[in-house]
C-alpha positions as CSV (number, residue, x, y, z in Angstrom):
1,X,-68.4,-38.9,-17.3
2,X,-67.8,-37.0,-20.5
3,X,-70.0,-34.7,-22.1
4,X,-69.5,-32.5,-25.7
5,X,-69.0,-29.0,-24.8
6,X,-71.5,-26.0,-25.9
7,X,-72.5,-25.4,-29.4
8,X,-69.4,-23.1,-30.1
9,X,-67.1,-26.6,-29.9
10,X,-69.3,-29.3,-30.4
11,X,-66.6,-31.7,-31.2
12,X,-64.7,-30.9,-28.2
13,X,-64.3,-33.6,-25.2
14,X,-64.8,-32.0,-21.8
15,X,-64.1,-33.3,-18.6
16,X,-66.7,-32.8,-16.2
17,X,-65.5,-34.9,-13.5
18,X,-62.9,-37.2,-11.9
19,X,-63.7,-39.9,-14.5
20,X,-62.8,-39.8,-18.3
21,X,-62.7,-42.2,-20.8
22,X,-59.8,-43.4,-23.4
23,X,-59.7,-42.1,-27.1
24,X,-59.2,-45.6,-28.1
25,X,-63.1,-46.1,-26.9
26,X,-64.1,-42.9,-27.8
27,X,-63.0,-43.3,-31.3
28,X,-63.2,-47.2,-32.0
29,X,-66.7,-47.8,-29.9
30,X,-67.5,-50.5,-32.5
31,X,-64.3,-52.3,-32.3
32,X,-63.8,-55.4,-30.1
33,X,-61.7,-54.4,-27.0
34,X,-60.5,-57.5,-25.0
35,X,-60.7,-57.2,-21.6
36,X,-57.9,-59.4,-20.1
37,X,-57.5,-59.1,-16.3
38,X,-58.4,-56.7,-13.0
39,X,-55.3,-54.2,-12.1
40,X,-54.8,-54.1,-8.5
41,X,-57.5,-51.5,-7.4
42,X,-60.1,-53.8,-9.6
43,X,-60.2,-51.8,-12.5
44,X,-60.7,-53.4,-16.0
45,X,-57.7,-53.8,-18.0
46,X,-58.3,-54.0,-22.0
47,X,-55.8,-55.2,-24.5
48,X,-56.0,-53.3,-28.2
49,X,-54.2,-54.2,-31.1
50,X,-52.6,-51.6,-33.5
51,X,-51.9,-53.2,-36.8
52,X,-48.5,-52.4,-38.2
53,X,-48.9,-51.8,-42.2
54,X,-45.1,-52.0,-44.1
55,X,-46.2,-50.1,-47.3
56,X,-45.1,-47.2,-49.1
57,X,-48.3,-46.0,-50.0
58,X,-48.6,-44.6,-46.2
59,X,-46.2,-41.9,-46.9
60,X,-49.0,-40.4,-49.1
61,X,-50.3,-37.2,-48.0
62,X,-53.1,-38.6,-46.0
63,X,-53.8,-35.6,-43.9
64,X,-52.4,-32.3,-43.1
65,X,-53.1,-29.5,-40.6
66,X,-56.8,-29.1,-39.2
67,X,-59.6,-31.4,-39.1
68,X,-59.4,-33.0,-42.2
69,X,-57.6,-35.9,-41.3
70,X,-60.1,-38.5,-41.2
71,X,-59.3,-40.6,-44.2
72,X,-55.9,-42.7,-44.2
73,X,-55.9,-44.8,-47.4
74,X,-53.6,-48.0,-47.3
75,X,-53.4,-51.2,-48.8
76,X,-53.1,-54.8,-47.4
77,X,-49.3,-55.0,-46.0
78,X,-47.0,-57.0,-47.7
79,X,-46.7,-60.8,-46.7
80,X,-43.5,-61.5,-44.6
81,X,-42.6,-64.6,-47.0
82,X,-42.4,-62.5,-50.4
83,X,-39.6,-60.2,-49.7
84,X,-41.3,-57.0,-50.8
85,X,-40.1,-53.6,-50.5
86,X,-42.1,-52.8,-47.1
87,X,-40.2,-54.3,-44.1
88,X,-39.7,-54.0,-40.4
89,X,-37.1,-52.2,-38.7
90,X,-33.6,-54.0,-38.8
91,X,-34.7,-56.7,-41.6
92,X,-31.8,-54.8,-43.8
93,X,-34.3,-52.9,-46.0
94,X,-36.0,-49.6,-46.2
95,X,-38.0,-48.5,-43.4
96,X,-39.3,-45.3,-45.0
97,X,-42.8,-46.9,-45.2
98,X,-43.2,-48.3,-41.7
99,X,-46.6,-47.0,-40.5
100,X,-49.5,-47.7,-38.0
101,X,-53.0,-48.8,-38.5
102,X,-54.7,-48.0,-35.3
103,X,-57.9,-50.1,-34.3
104,X,-58.5,-53.1,-31.5
105,X,-60.7,-55.0,-33.9
106,X,-58.5,-58.1,-34.3
107,X,-61.0,-59.8,-37.2
108,X,-59.5,-58.1,-40.3
109,X,-57.4,-54.8,-41.8
110,X,-60.2,-52.8,-42.7
111,X,-60.0,-49.0,-42.0
112,X,-63.1,-47.0,-40.7
113,X,-63.9,-44.1,-42.3
114,X,-66.6,-41.8,-42.1
115,X,-68.5,-41.2,-45.5
116,X,-69.7,-38.2,-46.2
117,X,-72.1,-36.8,-48.9
118,X,-71.6,-33.5,-51.3
119,X,-72.7,-31.5,-48.6
120,X,-70.7,-32.8,-46.2
121,X,-73.2,-34.7,-44.0
122,X,-72.7,-38.3,-42.6
123,X,-73.8,-40.8,-45.4
124,X,-74.8,-43.7,-43.3
125,X,-74.9,-46.7,-45.5
126,X,-77.4,-49.3,-44.7
127,X,-76.6,-53.0,-44.6
128,X,-78.3,-54.9,-47.5
129,X,-81.0,-57.2,-46.6
130,X,-79.2,-60.1,-48.5
131,X,-76.6,-59.7,-45.9
132,X,-79.0,-60.7,-43.3
133,X,-79.9,-64.2,-42.4
134,X,-83.2,-65.2,-44.3
135,X,-84.5,-67.1,-41.5
136,X,-83.4,-65.4,-38.0
137,X,-84.4,-67.5,-35.1
138,X,-85.5,-64.2,-33.4
139,X,-85.8,-60.5,-33.9
140,X,-83.3,-59.3,-36.1
141,X,-79.9,-57.5,-34.2
142,X,-76.5,-56.5,-35.2
143,X,-73.6,-58.7,-34.3
144,X,-71.6,-57.7,-31.4
145,X,-68.1,-58.4,-30.3
146,X,-68.2,-59.3,-26.4
147,X,-65.8,-58.4,-24.1
148,X,-63.8,-61.3,-22.7
149,X,-62.5,-61.4,-19.0
150,X,-59.2,-64.0,-19.3
151,X,-56.9,-65.4,-16.9
152,X,-53.9,-63.1,-16.8
153,X,-51.3,-66.4,-17.7
154,X,-53.8,-67.2,-20.4
155,X,-52.6,-66.2,-24.2
156,X,-55.6,-63.6,-24.4
157,X,-55.0,-63.4,-28.2
158,X,-55.0,-67.0,-28.9
159,X,-53.3,-68.3,-32.4
160,X,-54.7,-65.1,-34.3
161,X,-52.1,-62.8,-33.2
162,X,-49.1,-65.1,-33.3
163,X,-48.7,-65.3,-37.3
164,X,-47.2,-62.0,-37.8
165,X,-45.2,-60.5,-35.2
166,X,-43.8,-57.5,-37.0
167,X,-47.6,-56.5,-38.3
168,X,-49.2,-55.8,-34.6
169,X,-48.4,-53.7,-31.7
170,X,-50.6,-54.8,-28.4
171,X,-51.1,-52.5,-25.6
172,X,-52.8,-52.9,-22.5
173,X,-54.6,-50.0,-20.9
174,X,-57.8,-48.9,-19.1
175,X,-61.1,-47.3,-20.5
176,X,-62.3,-45.2,-17.6
177,X,-59.6,-44.0,-14.5
178,X,-59.8,-41.5,-12.0
179,X,-58.0,-38.2,-13.2
180,X,-54.8,-39.1,-11.2
181,X,-54.9,-42.2,-13.0
182,X,-55.0,-41.3,-16.7
183,X,-51.7,-42.4,-17.8
184,X,-53.5,-46.0,-18.1
185,X,-55.2,-44.9,-20.9
186,X,-54.0,-44.5,-24.4
187,X,-54.8,-40.4,-25.8
188,X,-54.6,-38.9,-29.3
189,X,-51.5,-37.0,-28.3
190,X,-49.7,-40.3,-27.9
191,X,-50.9,-41.0,-31.2
192,X,-49.7,-37.7,-33.0
193,X,-46.4,-38.1,-31.0
194,X,-46.0,-41.9,-32.9
195,X,-46.7,-40.2,-35.9
196,X,-43.9,-37.4,-35.8
197,X,-41.2,-40.3,-34.4
198,X,-42.3,-42.4,-37.5
199,X,-41.6,-39.2,-40.0
200,X,-38.7,-38.2,-38.1
201,X,-36.7,-41.4,-37.9
202,X,-33.7,-39.2,-38.6
203,X,-33.8,-37.4,-35.3
204,X,-34.5,-40.5,-33.6
205,X,-32.3,-43.4,-35.1
206,X,-29.2,-44.4,-33.2
207,X,-29.9,-41.9,-30.3
208,X,-30.7,-42.2,-26.5
209,X,-34.0,-40.6,-25.5
210,X,-36.6,-40.1,-22.4
211,X,-40.1,-40.3,-22.2
212,X,-41.8,-38.3,-19.7
213,X,-45.2,-39.5,-18.5
214,X,-45.2,-42.5,-20.6
215,X,-48.6,-44.0,-19.2
216,X,-48.9,-47.2,-21.4
217,X,-46.0,-47.0,-23.2
218,X,-47.0,-46.8,-26.7
219,X,-44.8,-43.9,-27.8
220,X,-41.6,-45.2,-26.1
221,X,-42.6,-48.2,-27.7
222,X,-42.4,-46.7,-31.3
223,X,-39.4,-44.6,-30.5
224,X,-37.4,-48.0,-29.5
225,X,-37.8,-48.9,-33.4
226,X,-35.6,-46.7,-34.2
227,X,-33.8,-45.1,-31.1
228,X,-30.9,-47.4,-29.2
229,X,-32.2,-46.9,-25.7
230,X,-35.2,-45.5,-24.6
231,X,-35.9,-44.8,-21.1
232,X,-39.8,-44.8,-20.3
233,X,-40.4,-43.1,-17.3
234,X,-43.3,-42.3,-15.2
235,X,-44.8,-42.8,-11.4
236,X,-46.4,-45.1,-9.7
237,X,-45.9,-49.0,-9.4
238,X,-48.9,-50.3,-10.8
239,X,-48.8,-47.7,-14.1
240,X,-45.2,-48.7,-14.4
241,X,-45.9,-52.5,-13.9
242,X,-48.8,-52.2,-16.9
243,X,-46.4,-50.2,-19.3
244,X,-43.3,-52.6,-18.3
245,X,-46.0,-55.6,-19.5
246,X,-46.6,-53.6,-22.8
247,X,-43.0,-53.5,-23.1
248,X,-42.6,-57.1,-23.0
249,X,-45.9,-57.6,-25.3
250,X,-43.8,-55.6,-28.0
251,X,-40.4,-56.5,-27.2
252,X,-40.0,-58.3,-31.2
253,X,-40.3,-54.5,-32.5
254,X,-37.5,-52.6,-30.1
255,X,-35.4,-56.0,-30.9
256,X,-35.9,-55.9,-34.5
257,X,-34.8,-52.5,-34.7
258,X,-32.1,-52.4,-32.2
259,X,-33.6,-50.5,-29.5
260,X,-33.7,-51.1,-25.8
261,X,-36.7,-49.7,-24.0
262,X,-35.9,-49.5,-19.9
263,X,-39.0,-48.6,-17.7
264,X,-37.9,-46.3,-15.0
265,X,-39.7,-44.3,-12.1
266,X,-39.1,-40.3,-12.7
267,X,-41.3,-38.3,-10.6
268,X,-41.0,-34.7,-11.7
269,X,-42.0,-33.4,-7.8
270,X,-38.3,-34.7,-6.6
271,X,-35.0,-33.5,-8.1
272,X,-33.4,-36.6,-8.0
273,X,-33.8,-40.0,-9.5
274,X,-34.6,-42.8,-7.3
275,X,-31.7,-45.0,-6.5
276,X,-33.1,-47.6,-4.0
277,X,-32.4,-50.9,-4.8
278,X,-35.7,-51.7,-2.8
279,X,-37.9,-49.8,-4.9
280,X,-39.4,-51.0,-8.0
281,X,-38.2,-49.5,-11.4
282,X,-35.3,-47.5,-9.5
283,X,-32.1,-46.6,-11.3
284,X,-28.9,-47.9,-11.3
285,X,-25.7,-45.7,-11.2
286,X,-24.7,-47.2,-14.5
287,X,-27.9,-45.8,-16.1
288,X,-28.2,-42.5,-14.7
289,X,-24.2,-41.9,-16.3
290,X,-25.8,-43.2,-19.4
291,X,-29.0,-41.3,-19.3
292,X,-26.9,-38.0,-18.8
293,X,-24.0,-38.9,-21.1
294,X,-26.0,-39.8,-23.8
295,X,-29.5,-38.3,-24.0
296,X,-30.3,-35.9,-27.0
297,X,-34.4,-36.5,-27.3
298,X,-36.6,-35.8,-24.4
299,X,-40.5,-36.5,-25.4
300,X,-43.7,-36.4,-23.5
301,X,-47.5,-36.4,-24.6
302,X,-50.5,-35.2,-23.0
303,X,-49.3,-34.7,-19.4
304,X,-50.7,-30.5,-19.4
305,X,-53.9,-31.1,-17.7
306,X,-52.9,-30.0,-14.4
307,X,-51.2,-26.5,-13.7
308,X,-49.2,-27.8,-10.8
309,X,-47.9,-30.8,-12.8
310,X,-47.4,-28.9,-15.6
311,X,-45.1,-26.6,-13.5
312,X,-43.4,-29.7,-12.5
313,X,-42.8,-31.0,-15.9
314,X,-41.2,-27.9,-17.2
315,X,-39.1,-27.6,-13.6
316,X,-38.0,-31.2,-14.9
317,X,-37.2,-30.6,-18.3
318,X,-35.0,-27.4,-17.6
319,X,-33.5,-29.6,-14.7
320,X,-32.7,-32.5,-17.1
321,X,-31.3,-30.2,-20.1
322,X,-28.9,-28.4,-17.7
323,X,-27.8,-32.3,-16.0
324,X,-27.3,-33.5,-19.9
325,X,-24.0,-33.6,-21.5
326,X,-25.3,-33.0,-25.1
327,X,-27.4,-30.6,-26.3
328,X,-31.1,-31.8,-26.6
329,X,-34.1,-31.2,-28.3
330,X,-37.6,-31.6,-26.4
331,X,-40.8,-32.8,-28.4
332,X,-44.1,-32.3,-26.6
333,X,-47.7,-33.3,-27.9
334,X,-50.5,-31.6,-26.1
335,X,-54.6,-31.3,-26.9
336,X,-56.5,-28.2,-26.2
337,X,-59.5,-29.4,-24.1
338,X,-62.3,-26.8,-23.8
339,X,-63.6,-26.6,-20.6
340,X,-66.7,-24.4,-19.2
341,X,-65.9,-22.8,-15.7
342,X,-68.4,-20.9,-13.2
343,X,-65.6,-18.7,-12.5
344,X,-65.4,-17.2,-16.1
345,X,-69.1,-18.4,-17.1
346,X,-67.6,-19.3,-20.5
347,X,-65.6,-21.9,-21.9
348,X,-62.1,-22.0,-21.5
349,X,-58.7,-23.8,-22.3
350,X,-57.1,-22.9,-18.9
351,X,-54.5,-26.0,-19.0
352,X,-53.4,-25.3,-22.5
353,X,-53.2,-21.5,-21.5
354,X,-51.1,-22.5,-18.6
355,X,-48.9,-24.7,-20.8
356,X,-48.2,-21.8,-23.2
357,X,-47.1,-19.4,-20.7
358,X,-44.7,-22.3,-19.2
359,X,-43.5,-22.2,-22.8
360,X,-42.9,-18.8,-23.0
361,X,-41.1,-18.5,-19.5
362,X,-39.1,-21.2,-20.7
363,X,-38.0,-19.5,-23.5
364,X,-37.3,-16.3,-21.5
365,X,-35.6,-18.1,-18.8
366,X,-31.6,-16.4,-19.2
367,X,-29.3,-18.2,-16.3
368,X,-26.1,-18.1,-18.4
369,X,-25.5,-21.5,-19.1
370,X,-28.6,-22.7,-21.7
371,X,-30.7,-21.1,-23.9
372,X,-34.2,-22.8,-25.0
373,X,-36.0,-22.2,-28.6
374,X,-39.2,-22.9,-28.6
375,X,-41.0,-23.8,-32.1
376,X,-44.1,-24.9,-33.4
377,X,-44.4,-27.9,-35.2
378,X,-46.6,-28.0,-38.3
379,X,-49.1,-31.0,-38.4
380,X,-48.6,-31.4,-42.0
381,X,-46.4,-34.4,-41.7
382,X,-48.5,-37.9,-42.5
383,X,-50.6,-39.5,-40.6
384,X,-49.4,-42.7,-40.2
385,X,-51.8,-44.0,-37.8
386,X,-55.6,-44.5,-38.0
387,X,-57.4,-41.6,-35.6
388,X,-58.8,-38.6,-35.6
389,X,-56.3,-35.9,-35.7
390,X,-58.2,-32.9,-35.1
391,X,-57.0,-29.0,-34.8
392,X,-56.5,-29.1,-31.4
393,X,-53.9,-31.4,-31.4
394,X,-50.2,-29.7,-31.4
395,X,-46.7,-30.5,-31.4
396,X,-44.0,-28.1,-30.0
397,X,-40.2,-28.4,-30.3
398,X,-37.9,-27.2,-27.6
399,X,-34.3,-27.0,-28.4
400,X,-32.0,-26.5,-25.5
401,X,-28.3,-25.6,-26.5
402,X,-25.4,-24.1,-24.5
403,X,-25.1,-20.0,-24.2
404,X,-22.3,-19.0,-26.5
């Protein structure tokens, strides 16, 4: 069950039980979410579309710090036949105008924006009477987009999504899961991280990168549009299979940029990578060598919701940094979520507080081999995806470099 926090933070989503809802659903409730199958434990799996815009206009300052990020003004993307200035990765044209318009609606290019009046209140625009059927067969009602259950082998998008492969990213995900399965959902932190990857293409271009706790694989797919190799890692065969399916659904994006995405198991609670060929998504010795010899970027989004797992993430980050041949940079995305606790009888951010304490401990780590420099990333870079970039979303950069 998802509730709003008390009056001091009415815009906060608070987890009150072991069931949560994906941000895809919370912030696009009126979009069509196509239900394509049931997973191995009987949860409905949905396919949402995120529309890609190849437009220089998206680089205008569409949102900076704080909560004033609701309005993103973009124009209709140029046709692939016109040879316009906007072009996908790997096409030989400038890629600086690459942006994403997030949404599950497959019917048009409309951007949903909250219209406010001069006092800042929500201005509800009523539908004109002429827009309705003058002779309705029954009582007036709004049009709805039904959720459709299709066979897994069916083409669930039909011809509608086949015309412009470089204009659409498709992500399979769930809407609600037990807390231990939240990786199967799409969270705002992953969208913020994708924004940053698109903004800092110079940092990712041609590199080998590793995502920790990739979930649905959204950030890894975006990284692969500029990176050479992306190791997309998580744990759990069912989750990794969903991630692999998303990689396959969007293989054209990575291929256009020359990138390769490899889905692998990486358990934060284990010191070594799994090399057992009988285990799905295990590592080969060649892949492990490539990982340690060439990786320069680590990134993770929304994996700091449990103290024990947060400790494991930071332990894994430190262990990987010490094993990598090159200095590396880690980009971490986190959302501060407020919870009312009986222990404090107050609204607190315990998971976020523990995350910050782990950052401080990593920065103070002194083993004579590496030093870790921790820096906050100002959220003033352009918002290239349409979502609610609230003040509680943060990015942190960790630079691991040899002690000299």
